Structure formats: C-alpha cells, structure tokens
ZALUM-394317 format. One line per 3 residues: number of its first residue (from 1); for each residue x, y, z of C-alpha. Coordinates in steps of 0.5 Angstrom, whole numbers, plus 2048, in hexadecimal, padded with zeros to 3 digits. Example, Ala and Ser with C-alpha at 12.3 -4.5 7.8 and 13.67 -1.06 7.14 Angstrom:
<recs>
1 = 819 7F7 810 ~ 81B 7FE 80E
</recs>
This chain:
<recs>
1 = 846 87D 780 ~ 849 884 77E ~ 845 889 781
4 = 848 88F 77D ~ 846 88B 777 ~ 840 88A 779
7 = 83E 891 77B ~ 842 893 774 ~ 83D 88F 771
10 = 837 893 774 ~ 83A 899 772 ~ 83A 897 76A
13 = 834 894 76A ~ 831 89A 76D ~ 835 89F 768
16 = 832 89A 762 ~ 82B 89B 765 ~ 82C 8A3 765
19 = 82E 8A2 75E ~ 829 89E 75C ~ 823 8A3 75F
22 = 827 8A9 75B ~ 82A 8AC 762 ~ 831 8AB 75F
25 = 832 8AA 758 ~ 833 8A4 755 ~ 839 8A0 753
28 = 83E 8A3 759 ~ 844 89F 75A ~ 844 89C 761
31 = 84A 899 761 ~ 84E 89E 765 ~ 849 89F 76B
34 = 84C 89C 771 ~ 849 89A 778 ~ 84F 89B 77D
37 = 850 89C 784 ~ 850 8A4 786 ~ 856 8A7 788
40 = 853 8A9 78E ~ 84F 8A3 792 ~ 84B 8A9 795
43 = 848 8AB 78F ~ 845 8A4 78E ~ 846 89C 78C
46 = 847 89D 785 ~ 847 8A2 780 ~ 846 8A3 778
49 = 849 8A7 773 ~ 843 8A6 76E ~ 841 8AD 76D
52 = 848 8B0 76C ~ 84A 8AB 767 ~ 843 8AC 763
55 = 841 8B4 764 ~ 846 8B5 75D ~ 843 8B0 759
58 = 83C 8B1 75B ~ 83D 8B9 75B ~ 83A 8B9 762
61 = 83C 8BC 768 ~ 840 8B7 76D ~ 83B 8B9 773
64 = 835 8B8 76F ~ 837 8B1 76D ~ 839 8AF 774
67 = 833 8B2 777 ~ 82E 8AE 772 ~ 833 8A8 773
70 = 832 8A8 77B ~ 82B 8A8 77B ~ 82A 8A2 777
73 = 82F 89F 77B ~ 82C 8A0 782 ~ 827 89C 780
76 = 82B 895 780 ~ 82A 892 787 ~ 832 891 788
79 = 833 899 787 ~ 831 89D 78D ~ 833 8A4 78B
82 = 836 8A6 784 ~ 839 8AE 785 ~ 83C 8B2 780
85 = 843 8B5 782 ~ 847 8BB 77E ~ 846 8BC 777
88 = 843 8B5 776 ~ 846 8AF 77A ~ 840 8AA 77D
91 = 841 8A7 784 ~ 83D 8A1 785 ~ 83C 89E 78C
94 = 83A 898 78D ~ 835 894 792 ~ 839 891 798
97 = 836 88A 796 ~ 83A 88A 790 ~ 841 88A 794
100 = 83F 884 798 ~ 83D 881 791 ~ 844 882 78F
103 = 847 87E 795 ~ 842 878 794 ~ 844 878 78D
106 = 84C 878 78F ~ 84A 872 793 ~ 846 86E 78F
109 = 849 86F 788 ~ 851 86C 788 ~ 852 870 782
112 = 850 877 785 ~ 856 87C 781 ~ 857 878 77B
115 = 855 87A 775 ~ 854 877 76D ~ 856 87E 76A
118 = 85C 87A 767 ~ 857 876 764 ~ 85C 870 763
121 = 861 874 75E ~ 868 871 75E ~ 86D 875 761
124 = 874 874 762 ~ 878 878 767 ~ 87F 878 766
127 = 884 87A 76C ~ 88A 879 76F ~ 88E 877 769
130 = 895 878 76C ~ 89B 876 769 ~ 89D 870 76B
133 = 8A4 872 76E ~ 8A3 872 775 ~ 89E 872 77B
136 = 898 877 77B ~ 899 87E 77E ~ 894 882 782
139 = 892 886 77B ~ 890 87F 778 ~ 88C 87E 77F
142 = 888 884 77E ~ 886 881 776 ~ 885 87A 779
145 = 880 87D 77E ~ 87D 881 77A ~ 87C 87C 774
148 = 87A 877 778 ~ 874 87B 77C ~ 872 87E 775
151 = 871 877 772 ~ 86D 875 778 ~ 869 87B 778
154 = 867 87A 770 ~ 866 873 772 ~ 861 875 778
157 = 85D 87A 773 ~ 85C 875 76D ~ 862 874 769
160 = 866 86E 767 ~ 86C 86F 769 ~ 873 86C 767
163 = 87A 86F 76B ~ 880 86E 767 ~ 888 870 768
166 = 88C 871 762 ~ 893 86E 763 ~ 898 873 760
169 = 89C 86E 75E ~ 89E 870 757 ~ 8A3 875 758
172 = 8AA 877 75A ~ 8A9 877 761 ~ 8A8 870 761
175 = 8AF 86F 75F ~ 8B2 873 764 ~ 8AE 86F 768
178 = 8B1 868 766 ~ 8B8 86C 767 ~ 8B7 86D 76E
181 = 8B5 867 76F ~ 8BB 864 76C ~ 8BF 868 771
184 = 8BB 865 777 ~ 8BD 85F 773 ~ 8C4 860 773
187 = 8C4 863 77B ~ 8C0 85C 77C ~ 8C7 858 77A
190 = 8CB 85C 77E ~ 8CD 861 779 ~ 8CD 869 77B
193 = 8C9 86D 776 ~ 8C8 874 775 ~ 8C1 877 773
196 = 8C2 87D 76E ~ 8BD 882 76D ~ 8B7 880 769
199 = 8B7 879 76D ~ 8B2 877 773 ~ 8B6 876 779
202 = 8B0 875 77E ~ 8B1 86F 783 ~ 8AB 86C 780
205 = 8AF 869 77A ~ 8B4 865 77F ~ 8AF 85F 77F
208 = 8AE 85F 778 ~ 8B5 85F 777 ~ 8B5 859 77C
211 = 8AF 855 778 ~ 8B3 856 771 ~ 8B9 853 774
214 = 8B5 84D 777 ~ 8B2 84C 770 ~ 8B7 84D 76C
217 = 8BD 84C 770 ~ 8C4 84F 76D ~ 8C2 84F 766
220 = 8C1 856 765 ~ 8C7 858 769 ~ 8CC 85B 764
223 = 8C8 85B 75E ~ 8C6 860 759 ~ 8C0 864 75A
226 = 8BD 861 754 ~ 8BD 85A 757 ~ 8B9 85C 75D
229 = 8B5 862 75C ~ 8AF 85F 759 ~ 8AE 85A 75E
232 = 8B0 85E 764 ~ 8AC 863 762 ~ 8A5 85F 762
235 = 8A7 85C 768 ~ 8A9 862 76C ~ 8A2 865 768
238 = 89E 85F 76B ~ 8A1 860 772 ~ 89F 867 772
241 = 899 866 770 ~ 898 860 776 ~ 89A 866 77A
244 = 895 86B 778 ~ 88F 866 778 ~ 891 865 780
247 = 891 86C 781 ~ 88B 86D 77E ~ 887 867 782
250 = 88A 86A 788 ~ 886 870 786 ~ 880 86C 785
253 = 881 86D 77D ~ 87F 867 778 ~ 880 868 771
256 = 87B 864 76B ~ 881 865 766 ~ 888 867 765
259 = 88A 869 75E ~ 891 868 75B ~ 894 86E 757
262 = 899 869 754 ~ 893 865 752 ~ 892 86B 74D
265 = 899 86A 74A ~ 89A 865 744 ~ 892 863 744
268 = 890 868 73F ~ 88C 86C 744 ~ 88F 872 743
271 = 88F 872 73C ~ 887 870 73C ~ 886 876 740
274 = 88A 87B 73C ~ 887 878 736 ~ 880 879 739
277 = 882 880 73A ~ 885 881 732 ~ 87F 87E 72F
280 = 87B 884 733 ~ 87F 889 72F ~ 883 88B 736
283 = 88B 888 735 ~ 88F 88C 731 ~ 896 88E 72F
286 = 898 895 732 ~ 89C 89A 736 ~ 89A 89C 73C
289 = 89B 8A3 73E ~ 8A0 8A5 743 ~ 89E 8A5 74A
292 = 89C 8AB 74E ~ 8A1 8AF 752 ~ 8A8 8AE 753
295 = 8AA 8AA 74C ~ 8AE 8A3 74F ~ 8B5 8A4 74C
298 = 8B5 89D 749 ~ 8AE 89E 746 ~ 8AD 89E 73E
301 = 8A8 89D 739 ~ 8A7 896 737 ~ 8A2 892 733
304 = 89E 88D 737 ~ 898 889 737 ~ 892 88D 73B
307 = 88C 88C 73E ~ 887 891 73C ~ 884 892 743
310 = 882 899 742 ~ 87C 896 73E ~ 87A 894 745
313 = 87B 899 749 ~ 882 899 74B ~ 887 89F 74B
316 = 88C 89C 746 ~ 88D 896 741 ~ 891 891 744
319 = 897 88D 742 ~ 895 886 742 ~ 89C 883 73F
322 = 8A3 886 73F ~ 8A7 888 739 ~ 8AB 882 73A
325 = 8A5 87E 739 ~ 8A4 87B 740 ~ 89D 87D 744
328 = 89D 882 749 ~ 89A 881 750 ~ 894 883 74D
331 = 892 87E 748 ~ 892 878 74D ~ 88D 87C 751
334 = 889 87E 74B ~ 889 876 74A ~ 887 874 751
337 = 881 879 751 ~ 87F 876 74A ~ 87F 86F 74D
340 = 87A 871 753 ~ 875 874 74E ~ 876 86D 74A
343 = 874 86A 750 ~ 86D 86E 750 ~ 86E 873 756
346 = 868 878 756 ~ 86D 87D 75A ~ 874 87D 75D
349 = 877 880 762 ~ 87F 881 763 ~ 882 883 76A
352 = 889 887 769 ~ 88E 88A 76E ~ 88E 892 76E
355 = 894 891 76A ~ 890 88E 764 ~ 88C 895 763
358 = 88F 896 75C ~ 88C 88F 759 ~ 885 891 75B
361 = 883 894 754 ~ 887 890 74F ~ 884 889 752
364 = 87D 88C 752 ~ 87E 88E 74B ~ 880 887 74A
367 = 87B 883 74D ~ 876 888 749 ~ 879 886 743
370 = 87A 87F 744 ~ 872 87F 746 ~ 870 884 742
373 = 86E 888 747 ~ 869 882 74A ~ 86D 880 750
376 = 86E 886 756 ~ 875 886 759 ~ 876 88A 760
379 = 87D 88A 763 ~ 87D 88C 76A ~ 884 88F 76C
382 = 886 88D 773 ~ 88A 893 776 ~ 890 892 77B
385 = 890 890 782 ~ 894 892 788 ~ 896 88E 78E
388 = 897 891 795 ~ 898 88E 79C ~ 89A 891 7A2
391 = 899 898 79E ~ 89F 896 799 ~ 89F 894 792
394 = 89F 88C 792 ~ 8A5 889 790 ~ 8A7 885 78A
397 = 8A7 87E 78B ~ 8AD 87A 78C ~ 8AB 874 788
400 = 8A9 878 782 ~ 8AF 87D 782 ~ 8AB 883 780
403 = 8A4 883 782 ~ 89F 881 787 ~ 89B 87B 784
406 = 894 879 785 ~ 896 873 78A ~ 89A 878 78E
409 = 893 87C 78F ~ 88F 876 790 ~ 894 873 795
412 = 893 87B 799 ~ 88B 87B 799 ~ 888 875 796
415 = 884 874 78F ~ 87D 877 792 ~ 880 87D 795
418 = 885 87E 78E ~ 87F 87D 78A ~ 87A 882 78D
421 = 87F 888 78E ~ 881 887 787 ~ 87A 889 785
424 = 879 88F 789 ~ 87B 893 784 ~ 879 894 77D
427 = 87E 890 778 ~ 880 896 775 ~ 882 89A 77B
430 = 888 899 77F ~ 888 895 785 ~ 88C 895 78C
433 = 88C 88E 78F ~ 88E 88F 797 ~ 88F 888 79A
436 = 88E 88B 7A1 ~ 887 88E 79E ~ 885 888 79B
439 = 885 884 7A2 ~ 882 88A 7A6 ~ 87C 888 7AA
442 = 879 88F 7A9 ~ 873 892 7A4 ~ 879 895 7A0
445 = 87B 88E 79E ~ 875 88C 799 ~ 877 885 799
448 = 876 884 7A0 ~ 870 888 7A0 ~ 86C 884 79B
451 = 86F 87E 79E ~ 86D 880 7A6 ~ 866 881 7A3
454 = 865 87A 7A1 ~ 868 878 7A7 ~ 863 87B 7AC
457 = 85D 879 7A8 ~ 860 871 7A9 ~ 861 873 7B0
460 = 85A 874 7B1 ~ 858 86E 7AD ~ 85C 86A 7B1
463 = 858 86D 7B7 ~ 852 86B 7B4 ~ 854 864 7B3
466 = 856 863 7BA ~ 84F 866 7BD ~ 84B 862 7B8
469 = 848 868 7B5 ~ 845 867 7AD ~ 847 86B 7A8
472 = 842 86F 7A4 ~ 842 871 79D ~ 83D 877 79F
475 = 840 87D 7A1 ~ 83E 882 7A6 ~ 841 889 7A4
478 = 83F 88F 7A9 ~ 845 893 7AA ~ 848 898 7A4
481 = 84E 894 7A5 ~ 84B 88E 7A3 ~ 848 891 79D
484 = 84F 894 79B ~ 852 88D 79B ~ 84C 88A 797
487 = 84D 890 792 ~ 854 88F 791 ~ 852 887 790
490 = 84D 889 78A ~ 853 88C 787 ~ 857 886 786
493 = 854 884 77F ~ 854 88A 77C ~ 85C 88B 77F
496 = 85E 885 77B ~ 85B 886 775 ~ 85E 88E 775
499 = 865 88B 777 ~ 865 885 772 ~ 863 88A 76C
502 = 868 88F 76E ~ 86E 889 76F ~ 86F 88C 776
505 = 86F 887 77C ~ 872 88C 780 ~ 86A 88E 781
508 = 868 887 785 ~ 86E 889 78A ~ 86C 890 78B
511 = 864 88D 78C ~ 866 888 791 ~ 869 88E 795
514 = 863 892 795 ~ 85F 88C 796 ~ 863 88A 79C
517 = 863 891 79F ~ 85B 891 79E ~ 85B 88B 7A2
520 = 860 88D 7A7 ~ 85C 893 7A9 ~ 856 88F 7AA
523 = 85A 88A 7AF ~ 85C 890 7B3 ~ 856 893 7B3
526 = 854 88C 7B6 ~ 859 88E 7BC ~ 855 894 7BE
529 = 84E 892 7BC ~ 84C 88A 7BE ~ 846 88A 7BA
532 = 84B 88A 7B4 ~ 84F 884 7B6 ~ 84F 87E 7B2
535 = 84E 87A 7B8 ~ 848 87C 7BC ~ 849 879 7C3
538 = 842 874 7C4 ~ 83F 876 7BE ~ 840 870 7B9
541 = 83B 873 7B3 ~ 83E 87A 7B4 ~ 845 877 7B3
544 = 843 873 7AD ~ 841 87A 7A9 ~ 847 87E 7AB
547 = 84C 878 7A9 ~ 84A 878 7A2 ~ 84D 87F 7A0
550 = 854 87D 7A3 ~ 853 876 79F ~ 852 87A 798
553 = 858 87E 799 ~ 85C 878 79B ~ 85A 875 794
556 = 85B 87B 790 ~ 862 87C 793 ~ 864 875 792
559 = 862 876 78B ~ 866 87D 78A ~ 86C 879 78D
562 = 86B 873 788 ~ 86B 878 782 ~ 872 87B 785
565 = 875 874 786 ~ 874 875 78E ~ 873 870 793
568 = 86D 873 798 ~ 86F 871 79F ~ 86A 86F 7A4
571 = 86E 871 7AA ~ 874 876 7AB ~ 87A 873 7AF
</recs>
C-alpha cells in the first residue's frame, strides 16, 4: 500500500482524461507531476504540482489548469476537498476513513513500505575498502555504516544487492606493513627495535609479530628482506583482514565478497581492461599539460600512456602507465571496475572517503567507457567525523598509535548508537559525534528518542497482555494528534523510494525521528486527555481500537531501524 502513489495515479488518470476530452492539449509529458506532503500540514494532506509543471507546455495559466483539475478530483470519494493555492499549487484533503485504512494496511501487510522500484536490478555497493594495514578508524566507521545502510535500503526497495570490500593489497603500503610486522617479530625474539618514519608503530601489530614467531620460529631473524618480505606480507595482510572483519562484525557489517587488488596483477586483468579501452580508441601516448597553479619543482613533460577520460566527462586525460612502463595507481582501479562490469551488474556504487574527491570524475569516466555508457556509477563521499567527549576532542587510540579506531567508538556507545548517530547527517556533510550526547536520554538524542517511542509502545502491549485484552487491526482515530501520526505513517513507502532513488539512507533516520516526535506528542496528549490513552480502563473494545495505531508505529519504526542496522528495543534500561 502506497497512498501517495495511489493518489498520484488518480491525478495522472484525471489529467489523461482531460487531454482526451480536449481540456488539455494532447501528448503532455506527465513524468514530473508529483504528489507529496504539503510544506505546511495546515494546507491539507497532500499537494500536487501538476498545474505548475504543465502550464508552459500546455500554454495555459497554472491556476486555470488547477481549477479544472480540482473540480474533477473532488468527485473521487477519497478526496473531500481540492483547493488551489498561490500561483497554481493544488492542496488535497482526504476522507478521515483513508487514514484508518493506512493503519490497517500497515498491520495487515508484512511488506508495507517495501518497493519493487529496483525491479531486481543487480547493484554492487563497494564500501569500506580500507588499506589492510591496521584496524579501521572512525572515518572508516562512517563509510561502513553508510554503505551498509544504503545496501539494506536498496534491498528493501527492490534491488538485488551485493556488498563488496576491495582489499588494497597490491601497493607499497603492504610492504611497509610487512616491515613493521617484522620489527614486532624481532621484538618478540627479545630484540630492541626502532620504528622509523613511514612504518606502523601501533600496538595492534604486537600480537601479529608474536603470531609470526609462533609460526616460523627464528627462521627470519637476521635474514635479508628478500628472504622474508613476500611471506611476511601475505601473513600480515591476512592478519589485518581478520582484524578488519572482526571490527566490521562488531558493527553488524557483513560483506558478501572481498576482492583482492593483488589478484589483478600478473593475471592479465589489468592488460585486458586497458586493451578494451585501446580498442575503443581511448588509449594513446601523449604528454599531459603541466598542473595548474604553482608548478612542482620536479615536474617535467614526459610521454606516458594516457586514457582519454575527457571523452567521458573528465577534466583532463589520465595516465595509466608511467614513463618507466609500470602501471599507475589508476590502472588497477580501472581493471577492478572492468571486472565489475563484466560480472553483469546493472549499477555500481562506490563509497569513498572525502579525501578521494579528486578521483570521482576519472572513475566515472572509466566506467562509462568500459560499459559504453550502459552501467551508471554513483560515487558517494563520506566527510570527516569529529569526536567529542566531556566537551573535548576525543583523544587518539593508544592501541592504534595515531587514530581513534572503530572498536574504540563501539566500545564507548555500542553498535546501535554508533550506527544511528553516523546516519544523522547526510554523507557529504561533516559530522560531530559527541559521546555524551549519544547516550543522553533526551529529545535531543535521536537514537534515544526513536527507541523510546518503540519501548513505550511495547510497555503498553505488555499491559494489554496482562489484562487479557485482544488486539485489533481496526483502528479508531478521533483526535488531530492521532491523524498526524497516521499521516506520517502513510509517508513511509514514499520516503523509502525517495531515499533509495537518491542513495540517501540518512532520510530514513530523519523520518524515524519525525515519526517518533509525532507519536510522543500523541502520548503526551493522552496524559492530559484520558480519552486518547491507548489503554481505556474498563473498556475493552475502545482499548482494542486505540492500540492499533501505536502497533503500526512500532512496525514502521522496526522496519526503518532494520534498514539502518539498528536493533529496535522493547524496553529501556
């Protein structure tokens, strides 16, 4: 059940009838006609922009279209009033019985809010993808939560979703990791070691060094790097991935697949991707223009193998091979995305940290070229997170050495609070994470406010069970506060589709806070007006009708929290 979609269908059908009868010119494009909540609830239950978007192509005044449309819509029994406002917006008021039907629909349909908008299209969501050189930090935490919630949202809206982690194990950073682990290995043998600049001094590698000692004994002690580097690199990388998987699990994040960058090298996969671009006339030998602004002292014009990314929307062409014949960092990324396209995904989503903003256009250009424009790539950037506790910036982790880890955050407030707070801002907006606020029991804490609404509902349900009062799916709505909650529930299916279409799971968090606010307002009115209380003393039938609304609220809150990866609570502690 999607009430907004139903009323839009009515509006579209009415406009088509008007075109057929000559009241509107034939052939008007109705794609941009929308039905949505009005900005001011006092203006009505729904509003449509039909007259505004059709006025110019119809060569008619907006109000003339709105007046004619209003007269016809008013004939539908679901609509009790259709009023023209401003230059031509049309506000609609629905019959009271419609809202009771929404409540019954929520309680009677386990899939309420779900959508088939995705039509089963296959989408690959790549997120986290941190270098396997240490534990995940708070920036990774935001990307992990955002990616996981987006994947769940798309699944809820009808896409076939794959969650993937790209392991950056093909670059120089894993050699640095290996050397750092080797130092801890020597330390485990009682040697004094010094961590030079560029190595990883975090305590998290102590256990890895000890594990390496347990595996190989003293076989690598005093040996040249060429003897141990490759094996220590593989050992250390796997140890770090085990740590990362554990961190993700503590946050409730489970990947469907892990893809190794190293698997692209020596297998012909990079060459195959570049050959594909070459066959399309997009690879050439050339010299790039000098960088804009202040010229680096070591810059000199050199002939390189370039990808003509400007043919697919990029600002400049990009090198894929250096003048010495080795691949650039961009080349394996092209190959990885070529593999994504070859695996048959209909859509791709990459979630990067804010520091990868300069990478967006080149990746979009690469995917456009590799798929011949058939596979869209959406790149979402997650901005920085600032941590606060006791009014002060949260200090760095001793274990990690240089940053606050994901496990630090989860240890402080738990996975549910961590996930919800990370989604209280749009992904591309900076986020302040205040540990004190995150556990505060007040309206200013959205996690508590939403969970408290659900807990309140279940406290009443327990009282119903104790009193032996049967539950009913037939709601009784009488007060404005009850209708306000019902209207908010009706928005859920529409909200899901908007959030999924725009890849914005934070909209779900915002909606849940608004729904909780409307519910708490109704609860508080019940404190002053006994007739609004869900449990009516001595009146079983009235109680059964009153409890249907909060039960529906709990259903939607639970569904929304499920998308966010947050467990709904039934009792506050």
